[in-house]
C-alpha positions in Angstrom: 18.2 -25.4 -102.9 19.3 -22.9 -100.4 18.5 -25.4 -97.6 20.6 -28.1 -99.2 23.5 -25.7 -99.6 23.3 -24.6 -96.0 23.2 -28.2 -94.8 26.7 -28.7 -96.3 28.3 -26.3 -93.9 29.5 -27.8 -90.6 28.9 -24.6 -88.8 25.3 -24.6 -89.9 24.8 -28.3 -88.8 26.3 -27.6 -85.4 24.5 -24.3 -84.9 22.4 -25.6 -82.0 25.3 -27.4 -80.3 27.4 -24.2 -80.5 24.4 -22.1 -79.3 23.9 -24.4 -76.3 27.6 -24.3 -75.5 27.7 -20.5 -75.8 24.6 -20.3 -73.6 26.1 -22.4 -70.9 29.5 -20.6 -70.8 27.8 -17.1 -70.8 25.4 -18.2 -68.1 28.1 -19.5 -65.8 30.1 -16.3 -66.3 27.2 -14.0 -65.8 26.0 -15.7 -62.5 29.5 -15.8 -61.1 30.1 -12.1 -61.8 26.6 -11.2 -60.6 26.9 -13.3 -57.5 30.4 -12.5 -56.2 31.2 -9.0 -57.7 28.0 -7.2 -58.7 26.7 -5.9 -56.4 28.7 -8.1 -54.0 27.0 -7.0 -50.8 24.0 -8.2 -48.7 20.6 -6.7 -48.4 18.6 -6.7 -45.2 16.5 -9.6 -46.6 19.6 -11.7 -47.3 21.0 -11.0 -43.8 17.7 -12.1 -42.3 17.6 -15.2 -44.4 21.1 -16.1 -43.4 20.4 -15.7 -39.7 17.3 -17.9 -39.8 19.1 -20.5 -41.9 22.2 -20.6 -39.7 20.2 -21.0 -36.5 18.0 -23.7 -38.0 18.2 -27.0 -36.2 17.5 -29.9 -38.7 16.8 -32.3 -35.8 13.6 -30.5 -34.8 11.9 -30.2 -38.2 8.6 -31.0 -36.6 8.7 -28.1 -34.1 10.0 -25.2 -36.1 9.1 -21.6 -35.7 6.8 -20.0 -38.3 9.7 -18.0 -39.9 11.7 -21.2 -40.1 8.9 -23.2 -41.9 8.5 -20.6 -44.6 11.0 -21.3 -47.4 12.3 -24.3 -45.4 13.9 -26.2 -48.4 15.9 -23.2 -49.3 16.9 -22.5 -45.7 18.2 -26.0 -45.4 20.4 -25.5 -48.5 21.6 -22.2 -47.2 22.4 -23.7 -43.7 24.4 -26.4 -45.4 26.3 -23.9 -47.5 27.2 -21.8 -44.4 28.2 -24.9 -42.4 30.6 -25.9 -45.2 32.0 -22.5 -46.4 31.6 -20.5 -43.1 29.5 -17.4 -42.7 30.4 -15.2 -45.7 28.7 -13.4 -48.6 29.7 -16.3 -50.9 28.2 -19.0 -48.7 25.0 -17.0 -48.2 24.6 -16.5 -51.9 25.9 -19.9 -53.2 22.6 -21.8 -53.0 20.9 -19.1 -55.1 23.7 -19.2 -57.7 23.5 -23.0 -58.0 19.7 -22.9 -58.3 20.1 -20.0 -60.8 22.2 -22.2 -63.1 19.9 -25.1 -62.7 16.9 -22.8 -63.4 18.5 -21.4 -66.5 19.2 -24.9 -67.9 15.7 -25.9 -66.9 14.2 -22.9 -68.7 16.1 -23.8 -71.9 14.9 -27.4 -71.6 11.3 -26.3 -70.9 11.2 -24.0 -73.9 12.6 -26.8 -76.0 9.7 -29.0 -74.9 7.1 -26.2 -75.6 8.5 -24.5 -78.7 10.8 -25.0 -81.6 14.5 -25.2 -80.9 15.3 -21.8 -82.4 12.6 -20.2 -80.3 13.9 -22.0 -77.2 17.5 -20.9 -77.4 16.6 -17.3 -78.3 14.0 -17.1 -75.5 16.4 -18.6 -73.0 19.2 -16.2 -73.9 16.9 -13.2 -73.4 15.3 -14.6 -70.2 18.6 -15.3 -68.4 20.1 -11.9 -69.2 17.2 -10.0 -67.8 17.9 -8.0 -64.7 15.2 -9.9 -62.8 16.9 -13.2 -63.4 20.4 -12.0 -62.7 19.4 -10.2 -59.5 17.3 -13.1 -58.2 20.0 -15.6 -59.0 22.6 -13.8 -56.9 20.4 -12.8 -54.0 20.9 -14.9 -50.8 17.3 -15.5 -50.2 14.6 -17.8 -51.5 13.4 -15.8 -54.5 15.2 -18.0 -57.0 13.4 -21.0 -55.6 10.2 -19.8 -57.2 11.8 -19.9 -60.6 13.5 -23.2 -60.0 10.5 -25.1 -58.7 8.1 -23.6 -61.2 10.4 -24.5 -64.1 10.9 -28.1 -63.1 7.3 -28.7 -62.2 6.3 -27.7 -65.7 9.1 -29.9 -67.1 7.8 -32.8 -65.1 4.2 -32.2 -66.2 5.4 -31.9 -69.9 7.3 -35.2 -69.7 4.4 -36.9 -68.1 2.0 -35.6 -70.8 4.4 -36.8 -73.5 4.5 -40.2 -71.9 8.3 -40.3 -72.2 10.4 -43.4 -71.3 10.9 -41.9 -67.8 7.4 -40.7 -67.3 6.9 -42.7 -64.1 10.1 -41.2 -62.6 8.8 -37.7 -63.5 5.6 -38.5 -61.7 7.6 -39.0 -58.5 9.7 -35.9 -59.2 6.5 -33.9 -59.7 5.1 -35.0 -56.3 8.4 -34.1 -54.6 8.6 -30.7 -56.3 4.9 -30.0 -55.5 5.5 -30.8 -51.8 8.5 -28.5 -51.7 6.5 -25.7 -53.4 3.9 -25.6 -50.6 6.6 -24.2 -48.3 6.7 -21.1 -50.6 4.0 -18.4 -50.2 1.7 -18.2 -53.2 3.2 -21.2 -55.0 0.0 -23.2 -54.3 -1.7 -21.2 -57.1 0.7 -22.5 -59.7 -0.2 -26.1 -58.6 -3.9 -25.1 -58.8 -3.4 -23.9 -62.4 -1.9 -27.2 -63.4 -4.7 -29.2 -61.6 -7.4 -27.0 -63.2 -5.8 -27.6 -66.6 -5.6 -31.3 -66.0 -9.3 -31.6 -65.3 -10.6 -29.1 -67.9 -8.4 -29.8 -70.9 -9.6 -33.0 -72.6 -6.2 -34.5 -73.5 -4.8 -33.7 -70.0 -7.9 -35.1 -68.3 -7.5 -38.3 -70.4 -3.9 -38.7 -69.3 -4.7 -38.1 -65.7 -7.7 -40.3 -65.3 -7.1 -43.1 -67.8 -3.4 -43.4 -68.5 -1.7 -42.7 -65.1 -0.2 -45.6 -63.2 -2.2 -46.0 -59.9 0.7 -47.6 -57.9 3.1 -44.8 -59.0 0.5 -42.1 -58.1 0.0 -43.8 -54.7 3.8 -43.9 -54.1 4.1 -40.2 -55.1 1.2 -39.3 -52.8 2.9 -41.0 -49.8 6.2 -39.1 -50.5 4.2 -35.9 -50.9 2.5 -36.3 -47.5 5.8 -37.2 -45.8 7.5 -34.1 -47.2 4.8 -31.7 -46.2 4.3 -33.2 -42.7 6.5 -30.5 -41.0 4.5 -27.9 -42.7 1.2 -29.5 -41.7 2.3 -29.8 -38.0 3.5 -26.2 -38.1 0.1 -25.0 -39.4 -1.7 -27.0 -36.7 0.5 -25.2 -34.0 0.2 -21.8 -35.7 -2.7 -21.2 -38.0 -1.5 -17.6 -38.7 0.8 -19.1 -41.3 -2.1 -19.8 -43.6 -2.8 -16.2 -44.8 0.9 -15.8 -45.5 1.1 -18.9 -47.6 -2.1 -18.0 -49.5 -0.9 -14.4 -50.0 -3.8 -12.9 -48.0 -2.7 -9.4 -46.9 -3.3 -8.0 -43.5 -4.0 -4.5 -44.9 -6.4 -4.3 -47.8 -6.1 -0.5 -48.0 -2.7 -0.7 -49.7 -4.1 -1.8 -53.1 -3.5 1.6 -54.8 0.1 1.9 -53.5 0.7 -1.7 -54.7 -0.6 -0.8 -58.2 1.8 2.2 -58.2 4.7 -0.1 -57.2 3.8 -2.6 -59.9 3.7 0.3 -62.5 7.2 1.4 -61.3 8.5 -2.2 -61.6 7.1 -2.9 -65.0 6.4 0.3 -66.9 8.4 3.2 -65.6 10.7 3.4 -68.6 11.0 7.2 -68.5 12.6 7.2 -65.0 14.8 4.1 -64.4 16.6 3.8 -61.1 18.8 1.5 -59.1 18.9 0.3 -55.5 18.2 -3.1 -54.1 16.5 -3.8 -57.5 16.7 -2.2 -61.0 13.4 -0.5 -62.0 11.8 -1.1 -64.4 12.5 -4.9 -64.2 12.3 -5.5 -67.9 13.4 -3.3 -70.8 10.9 -1.8 -73.2 11.8 -4.3 -76.0 11.2 -7.3 -73.8 7.9 -5.8 -72.6 6.7 -5.4 -76.2 7.6 -9.1 -76.9 5.7 -10.1 -73.8 2.6 -8.2 -75.0 3.0 -9.8 -78.4 3.0 -13.2 -76.7 0.0 -12.2 -74.7 -1.8 -11.4 -77.9 -0.8 -14.8 -79.3 -2.1 -16.5 -76.2 -5.5 -14.9 -76.5 -5.8 -15.9 -80.2 -4.5 -19.4 -79.6 -6.6 -20.7 -76.7 -7.1 -24.4 -77.3 -3.7 -25.9 -76.5 -2.6 -27.3 -73.1 0.1 -24.7 -72.9 -2.5 -21.9 -73.4 -4.7 -23.4 -70.7 -1.9 -23.5 -68.2 -0.6 -20.0 -68.8 -4.1 -18.5 -68.9 -5.2 -20.1 -65.6 -1.9 -19.2 -64.1 -2.2 -15.5 -65.0 -5.8 -15.4 -63.8 -4.8 -16.7 -60.4 -1.6 -14.7 -60.2 -2.6 -11.2 -61.3 -4.8 -10.4 -58.3 -2.3 -12.0 -55.9 0.6 -10.0 -57.2 -1.5 -6.8 -56.9 -2.0 -7.7 -53.2 1.7 -8.8 -52.8 3.9 -6.9 -55.1 7.1 -8.0 -53.3 6.6 -11.6 -54.6 7.7 -10.5 -58.0 9.8 -13.6 -58.6 6.7 -15.8 -58.9 5.8 -14.1 -62.1 9.1 -14.8 -63.9 8.4 -18.1 -65.5 4.9 -17.2 -66.9 6.5 -14.0 -68.3 9.3 -16.1 -69.9 6.6 -18.3 -71.5 4.8 -15.3 -72.9 8.2 -13.9 -74.1 8.9 -17.1 -76.0 5.4 -17.1 -77.4 6.0 -13.6 -78.7 9.4 -14.6 -80.3 7.7 -17.7 -81.8 4.9 -15.5 -83.3 7.5 -13.0 -84.7 9.4 -15.8 -86.5 6.2 -17.5 -87.7 4.9 -14.2 -89.0 8.1 -13.6 -91.0 8.0 -17.1 -92.5 4.3 -16.6 -93.4 5.2 -13.5 -95.5 7.7 -15.6 -97.6 6.4 -19.2 -97.7 8.2 -20.1 -100.9 11.2 -17.8 -100.9 14.1 -19.5 -99.1 16.4 -16.5 -99.4 14.0 -14.2 -97.6 13.3 -16.9 -95.0 17.0 -17.2 -94.2 18.4 -13.7 -94.6 15.3 -12.1 -93.2 16.1 -13.5 -89.8 19.2 -11.3 -89.6 17.3 -8.3 -88.3 15.7 -10.6 -85.7 19.2 -11.8 -84.7 20.3 -8.2 -84.3 17.2 -7.5 -82.2 17.8 -10.4 -79.8 21.5 -9.6 -79.5 20.6 -6.0 -78.7 18.1 -7.1 -76.0 20.6 -9.5 -74.4 23.5 -7.0 -74.5 21.5 -4.1 -73.2 20.1 -6.3 -70.4 23.6 -7.2 -69.2 24.9 -3.7 -69.8 22.2 -2.1 -67.7 22.7 -4.6 -64.9 26.5 -4.1 -64.8 26.4 -0.3 -64.9 23.4 -0.1 -62.6 25.1 -2.1 -59.9 28.6 -0.9 -60.3 28.3 2.9 -60.6 25.0 3.8 -58.9 25.4 5.3 -55.4 22.0 4.1 -54.4 23.3 0.5 -54.5 25.6 1.2 -51.6 22.7 2.5 -49.6 20.7 -0.7 -50.3 23.5 -3.2 -49.7 25.7 -4.0 -46.8 29.4 -4.5 -47.7 30.7 -4.7 -44.2 31.1 -8.4 -43.9 33.6 -8.5 -46.7 35.5 -5.5 -45.4 35.7 -7.0 -41.9 36.8 -10.4 -43.3 39.6 -8.9 -45.2 40.9 -7.0 -42.1 40.7 -10.1 -39.9 43.0 -11.9 -42.3 45.7 -9.4 -41.6 45.6 -9.9 -37.8 47.6 -12.4 -35.9 45.7 -15.7 -35.8 46.5 -16.2 -32.1 44.9 -12.9 -31.0 41.5 -12.4 -29.3 39.6 -9.6 -31.0 36.6 -7.7 -29.6 34.1 -6.7 -32.2 32.1 -3.7 -30.9 28.8 -3.3 -32.8 25.4 -1.9 -32.2 22.8 -4.2 -30.6 20.7 -4.4 -33.8 23.8 -5.9 -35.6 25.0 -8.1 -32.8 23.1 -11.2 -33.9 24.5 -11.0 -37.4 28.1 -10.7 -36.3 27.6 -13.3 -33.6 26.8 -15.8 -36.3 29.8 -14.6 -38.2 32.0 -15.0 -35.1 30.7 -18.6 -34.6 32.1 -19.7 -38.0 35.2 -17.5 -38.5 38.6 -19.0 -38.2 40.8 -16.0 -38.9 41.6 -15.2 -35.3 41.7 -17.3 -32.1 38.6 -15.7 -30.7 36.2 -13.0 -32.0 34.1 -11.7 -29.2 31.0 -9.7 -30.2 30.0 -7.0 -27.7 27.8 -3.9 -27.7 30.1 -1.6 -25.7 33.8 -1.1 -25.2 33.4 -0.3 -21.5 35.2 -2.6 -19.2 37.6 -3.9 -21.9 41.3 -3.8 -21.3 43.2 -0.9 -22.8 45.6 -3.4 -24.3 42.9 -5.4 -26.1 42.5 -5.4 -29.8 39.2 -3.8 -30.8 37.3 -3.5 -34.1 34.6 -0.9 -33.5 31.6 -0.1 -35.7 31.7 3.4 -37.1 28.6 4.5 -35.1 30.3 3.5 -31.8 34.0 4.6 -32.3 33.5 7.8 -30.3 33.0 5.6 -27.1 36.7 4.5 -27.3 39.1 6.9 -25.7 42.0 5.7 -27.9 43.6 6.7 -31.2 42.7 4.1 -33.9 45.5 2.2 -35.5 43.5 2.0 -38.7 40.3 3.1 -40.2 38.7 0.3 -42.2 37.0 1.7 -45.3 34.8 0.5 -48.1 34.8 1.7 -51.6 31.7 3.9 -51.1 31.9 7.6 -51.7 29.9 8.4 -48.6 30.2 7.0 -45.1 33.1 4.9 -46.2 34.6 4.5 -42.7 33.0 1.2 -41.7 35.1 0.1 -38.7 37.9 1.5 -36.5 40.8 -0.8 -35.5 42.5 -0.3 -32.1 45.5 -2.5 -31.6 46.9 -1.0 -28.4 46.5 1.9 -26.0 48.1 5.2 -27.0 49.5 7.5 -24.2 
């Protein structure tokens, strides 16, 4: 009776459409704010990634350096973004933001394939508001690629297993994504988990060996081999890449410090802190749901999903202990456990009141409050952590934006000399190559020999070399060491 009355309300019938629309709008807003405003600067890892990407030559894909081969698909995207939008924080971060939006939509679709729709939308909302997802989606390095590739490989595997109308296309997509994944350290183990599941689980083995189209598999294999050929040739020339791709550490004595770092990342709720990342990565409420999902995984161990997650965790846990910096690779299995915990929570409530429709409907209000509280607290912690914490300014470099804003105020026909320390020269040389704010921006490491009438912008650590009075001190919004550059327009007698 209650169900029939609820079905008469338009709002109830459109609840999932409205939820998906709200999810999409909120996601786009969050990632734009996270990408361009919070924190808004660049870490050392992002600067290194931008330099490698910008100097990448696509015409010599078969003779790349080891650091260029690692994360090559992402580097190509980042190089294209810099070529189109110049060398800026926005262009450096833009590929990650795009992949972040695609990953979030993929997570929602994957959870819809694996769980009920109500579980999928709730799990997706909580997942994309976590600090880990927001931070990875705005970072101008390849961390988000782990989430993107893992999500869509699982979607491809699920669509193939369901034998959908486009299953053959998904087979080709799966081969392409698998090839791209091999350029990412540790991603091989996710593919191994899928292969182990395919051969051990009876239904998956039947689909792989009996129902798969041999011509499509052959075509996918050819595409796969073509895409990994630069990597294969790179490994032939430099076998030292193999331990990096497999996650084999050079120092085995760091296991105890790694365990301490993992504890800080996941369980240090009593002493949260900011910096380049927010610690702990997940809030206590989310961790409890993940543990509930882990319990459900152990007690429900015969489904294909359980096989995949179990093998995946078995392979990943020791590797993450050895390589705690590769934390992004754990995000998708954590989301699957989170959704499993939410599913178990809803199922447990329904089981308490199997015949009472009022309790089934209104009893979900506390769950809605819980989920809303988790999502809001996630966003609140991210915003306040990256907007007000002074440690963020020590971990991020905001100088590129400060310098860009100042160059916009200088005559476009001028030649400007940018005096920076040798360790920063490569970064600003790449910026100079793309900038179009002034006629010429010459990057040098000393002001000696330059004309007294020349326009100089000098890094704060070198301004004492200049025997002139600065026209302007270019500052950032930091409370300490805010004087980033010194502008000298003309000699002062």
